[in-house]
N, C-alpha and C positions, 0 to 999 in steps of 0.2 A: 366554444371549445378555452379552455384553461390552456394562459402559457407559460404554465409552471405545474410543478409536481412537491408535494411537499408531503413527510415525515416525520414522528415524533421520536423520541429516543432512541434510541436501538443498544439491544441487549445481546448478551451473547458471544459467545467466544468466539465467531465469524459471522456476519452478518455481510450477504455481498447487495449492492445499491443496484445493480443493472435494471433485473427488473421492478423492484421499487418505486426506482424512480422516472422508470420508463428512459434509459440513458443510449443515448445512438454515438456517442463518441468516445468513453472512454467505459471504463471496469471500476467501481471504487468499492472497495468492503473496509472494516472495522475490525482488527482482529485483536485478540485476548488472548495471553498464552500465563499460564499460574505460575509462580514460580519453579526454578527447576526445568520446564517444560522446552518441548523445541516441537518446530512443523514436523510432520513423520517424513516427510522429504524430500529430498533435496532436489529442483527444477530451471527448465528457463523457457522461453520462448521462442518460440519461429518469426515473430514483428514486432511483440510489444513490447518496449519498455515500462519500467514499473520505477513511482516513486514513493518511498516512505515516507509518512512525517510520524516521529515517536510522542504520541500525545501526554504518559507516562511510563513510569519506571525504568529498567536499567535493564540491558541483553547485549546481543552481538547475534551481526551475522556474516557467516563467510560465504564470500564473494571466489569462487574461481579457485578456492583451500587457501585464499584471508583472509584473518577475524578481523572484524570490523567494529569495535564498542560504538553501543549508542546506547542513550539516551536523554529522559523527557526535551526535546525540545529541538532534536538532530530530525533533520530531512537526509535522502541518501537516494542517487536516482542509479539503475542499475541495469544497463547495456540489457538486448536479449540473450545474447549470448552467455550472458553469463548464470554460471549456476550457482544458482544460493540457496541457503537454510537460515530459519532463525532463529533465536533461542534468547530464552526467558535466561535472568542472572539466577544462580541458588538460590538468595531470599529475596527476590522480588519480583512481579509482574513484570509486564511488559504490555503496552495498549499501544497499537497504533495506526495511521490508518497508510491502506495499498491504491496508490492510484494506477492504472495499466489503458497505457493508449497507445497505438501503431507509433511504434521509433521512425522521425522522418514525418510526419504528418502535418504539422503545424504550419501553416501558410500564412496568416495571420493572427495578433495579438492586441490587447488589450484596447489601445488607442485607433490601429490602424484600422483592427474589425466592429468597428461602432462605423454606425449606423446615426 
């Protein structure tokens, strides 16, 4: 049995990697919104925080009615209860990675988790 799973390049508006990689501790998705488009709903979570990384383009996220500008290279973490919705700029698509993990679940990291 292999200790890794590899997939190739992902294409499309949204690709969830949970099933593709057999993830057991996180959900990761790769997302692209065309210029002027938005995620069609506002949402929050019960227990999972989300960490977003903007791969390319520009846009914004509204979190609890606060508008936050986003551009390539930006990172943002949103607490589970934060009500969020993402938008691409009118003249630019936006591509981003979303990492979803259970808030407060990190017990050890980097060198502390190495054996």
